[in-house]
N, C-alpha and C positions, 0 to 999 in steps of 0.2 A: 773336137777339143780344147784346140786351142785357147779359144776365149773363154773357157771355164773353169773357174777358178774355185767355187764349192759347190759341193754335190751332195743334194741332202737325199736320204732315204728315209722314206716313210711306211714301216711296216717292217720288223723283221724275218723268224722264218728261215727255212732254207735260201728261199730266192733273195732275200735279202740280204742276209750274210753272205752269200755266195758274190753278189756283186760287192760290197764292202770289202772282202778278203780281195777278190779281185785285184778292184780298184787300189785298197792299201800295197800291192806289189807293182803291180805295172804303171800306177799314175802317183808316183809317192807327191810330186809338186803339187796336187790338188789337196783342198779341206773338203776329208768324206765325214759327214755323219750320220748317223741311224737314230731313228726315234722309233722305240719300241715301246708299246705300252704292256703296263701288268696286268691290265686288266679285261686283253683281247687276245685269246689264247691262241697257239699255234694250232693247224689242222693235222699236222704232225704222222698221219699213218701211212705218205706215199712212202713205201722203205727201200725201195730198190732201183738200179740204175742200168743204164749204156752203159759200153765201155768210154762213153765222153768222161766221167767223171775220173779215170783213171789217167787221162791227158790233162784236165782240169788240175788235180791236183799234183802233178807234175810239174805244170806250168807255175803253180803258187809254190814251188822247190822245196816241198816235205816229200818224207819218203811214207809206205805205206803202214807202216811201224807207227810213225809219229799220229796217225790220225785212226785207223781202226783200230785197234784196242781200246781207245777212248771214243768210241761207237760204237763198240761191241760189234763189228763190222765180220762179214765172213764173203769170200768168195760167187760170185754169180756168173756161171758159163752160158746160161743162157734160160728161157723159162719152160717147162714141160704143161703140157696141153691136153688135158683127157674131157673123153666124154663129148665134146664139142658137135659130133656127128648124130647123137642120141645113145650112142652105141656104148661098146668099151675100148674103142677105137684113141691113141693117143697119140700126141705129135709132139715133137724136140725142136723149139726155134733155135738154133744157134747163133752165138754171135762169131760170125763170120773174121776167120782172120788169112793172114796170106799166107799161110801153111795149108790153109784147104783150099786154093787155086786151082791144083789139077781136077782133084776130083769132084771141084764144084761145076767142072767144064762136065764132067762124066753125069753128075745129075741133073745139069739144065736140059742136057741133050734127051735122057729120058723123061724128064719130067714134062718136053715138049711131043715127046714119040708118044707118051701117056696117053695126052691131051687128044691125040689121031687114033687112038683105038688099040696101039700099040701095046702088048703085054711084057712089056719090059719092065725091071724094080724101080721105081721111082719115091719111097720113101725118104724124106730127106735123113731119117736118125743113123744110116748107113755112110753118109757121105761126108759128115764133118767131125771135124773133130772135139770140138765143145762137145758135140751129143755122144761120146764115145766116153769123154770124163765124165759126163754125168752120169754115164750108165757104171760106168767103175765108182764113183763115187769121189773122184781124182779132184783136188783144185786146181784150177787152170793157170798155174803159177812153176812154171819151170824151176827146179833146184840148181839148174846150171844155164847158161846162155843160148837159145835156139839161133837158128840161122836166121829164121825172120819173126818178129814179133808176134805174141801170143796176145790177142785182145780179148779182156773180159770187163767184168759190172762187178758191181757191190749189194752184197744185202746191208742193212746199217739202220740205226737207232735215229729217227730224223729228228728228234729234239737234241740228239747228243751230238748229232752234225750239227747243228744250228748251232749250238752253243761252241763248239768245240771253232766254227768260223768267224763267231762272235771274238774267241778269245783269240784266233791267230790275226784278225783284222785290227781290234783293240793293242795288240802292243805293237800293232806296227801304226799307229798314231790316227786310227778311225775314234771319232767321238761318238761314245753311247749314249744317248739322254735317252732317259724312260721318261716317258708322257704319252699324254693322247688327245690326237689332233681333234682341233674343234671347231676350225674356220680355216679356210680356207681363201685366201685373197687373189683373187682374177681380174686381171687387168688385158686382156688378149692371151696373156699369158700368168703363169703363177708367178704372183710377186712375193708372197710370203706365208708360212703356214702360223697360228694361232692354238698354243694349247690350251688344253685346261684351267690350268694353272695361270695362266695369261703372260706365259712367256712368248716370242714372237721369234721365228727361226726366219732367216732367208737364204736364197741360195739361186747359184746362177740356172743350175739345171737338178731335175727331181726326178727319183727313180720312183715308182708307185710299186711299193710291195707290199699294198695291204689287204691283199688276197681278194676273196670275194667282194669285198665291200665298193673298191676299186675307186678308194677315196679321191685322188688325182686324178686321174683320167676321165673316168665316167660321170662323177659326182661333180668334181668343179668343172672341167671340161666338157660334160657332157657329150663326148664322146659316144655313140651308140653303140649296143650290144647285140650281138648278131647271135641267136639262140639255134640250136640245134638240137634241139625235143624233138623235132619231128621225125630224126633221120638215128638219133642216140636216143633211146627210151629212158637208160639208167639213170636215174637221180639222186639215188637214194644208197649209203653203205652203212654197213654193223661193222665194228670191228670188237675183236680184245685178242690178248694173249695167252697163251697156252706156254707149259713149262719148257725150254733148252730140251732140244736132242743131243746124246752122248755122242753122236758121229753125225750132224748135220748135213744135210744133201747142200749141193753146189748148185743148185737152180733154184727158179723162184715156182711152184707150182699151181697152176691157173685151170679151174676146175669147172665146169658147167653145173649150174643149179636152175632149178623150174623156174628162176623169174630173172636170171642174173647168168652170174658166175663170182665164185671164189677164191680167195688165195691163199697159200701159205708159204709166210717167209722165212727162214730160219736163220737167226740171228747168234751170237753167241752166248748171250743171255736170256733169250725167250725166243717163242716163235710170235710173229704176228701173223694175224688171221683176221679176214675182212669177207663181207659178201657184199658185193656191189649188184641189184636191184633195180627195176620200175617201180615205183608208186602207182602206176595205174593197176598193177597185177598183184600186189604184195603191200602188209601194211608192215608197218616197223617190227611190231610184235610179231608176226607170223617170219619174218625173216627171220629176226633175232633167234626166234625158236629154230627154225630150218639149218644155220649154222651150228648150234648149241646139237642138233642132233646128228649132223654131221662130221661133227667131232667129238662128241661125245664128251663133252666137256660144258657142265650147268654152273660152275662156281664162280666163274671169273666175271669181273663188272665189265659191260659193254657199253662202246660208244657210239653214240650214233649221228650219221652224219647226211647234212643237206647240200647237193652239190649245183653249181649253176656250170649246165653242159653248154659250153658253145665260148665266142673269142670276142675282143674289142675290134671294132672295124678298123682301126689304126692302132698301135703299139707306141707310134713317136706321135706324139700331138704338143705342137708349141715346145715346148722346155722340159717337158715330160717325158720320161717313159716307163712302160709299165713290165712289169716283169712275173713271172709268178703264174699264179691265180688269178692277178690283177689283169694279167694280158688273156688269157683262156685256161681254159679245161674241158679237153677233150680228151673224155672217157672212151677206153681205157690205158690213156697212152701217158701215166702220170710217171711214168721214168723217162720218156723222151722229154716231156716237158720241163725235166732238172736238165738235160743235155740243151734245152731252148733256153733255159736262162743261162748257163755257160756262156753259149754261143752269143748270145744279146750283151752281156756284159761284154764278151770279149769286142765286141765288132766298134764299139764306140769309147 
């Protein structure tokens, strides 16, 4: 970063504004600009995080109360998986905390014994604090200080989180440029980008947050994209919102479906629902009908998404770094992808 004075981020959304917010806090000597097109919509359906977002926001120096209310956020202790064995069984995937250290040792011993045929209890729900909090629908937020930190994630409105990060970054000097990139000038490295209205913008370093378009890394620098379609078949999604719950659960619910799986994410103002499926086995119309039948909801308007599953061969190419969907999309790890964006921003 020592030889970089100007950083140009192409694309807003959660990934682009996460990078801008981090840079505005930790690299105040740099000129940072974000080019965001009003004509290109945000994907905005990934509405859950891992505990990394807890640390990321702390690194920005903000309190939970300052952003959670603005983003309709709720607490997330983990993920409940239902029917994935083709039966009525369930499994809660907890976020591990240091408070679980002793009980986790017992769980791992029993899990190894179970694999060897011993009839010992090895279902994880009984060994981790987050699973017990979820079962009692208690937020993973202690009223008083604990001996060791409790790690948890969040559910949030992805559109509102991107807007909140934008306001945070712009208040600290980041330049927000409204425009659509139409041309990219390349001479071994990216020299400048030209907007549709003719403006030309230069930078020492660029961050490609242009989503599945991957304007800089793939289209301009011609870095190959490695598809995972042979291994990960889910390439489509349909999503819509339902009414908020009076006492929302503190976990994401992931339930198996005939040709994929569906999520249920409770926010303060609504619940996010979606069905991730394989287009080899299901049409968009069939997927939407199956989701509506599962939820008993036939009035909300649905959003259909095409997903490109895989990753760029390299995320850092010449003077460009790809983040978010421009870097990779490995279904079903969207919450993990947010963590990768945060790590990527903090490394450079």
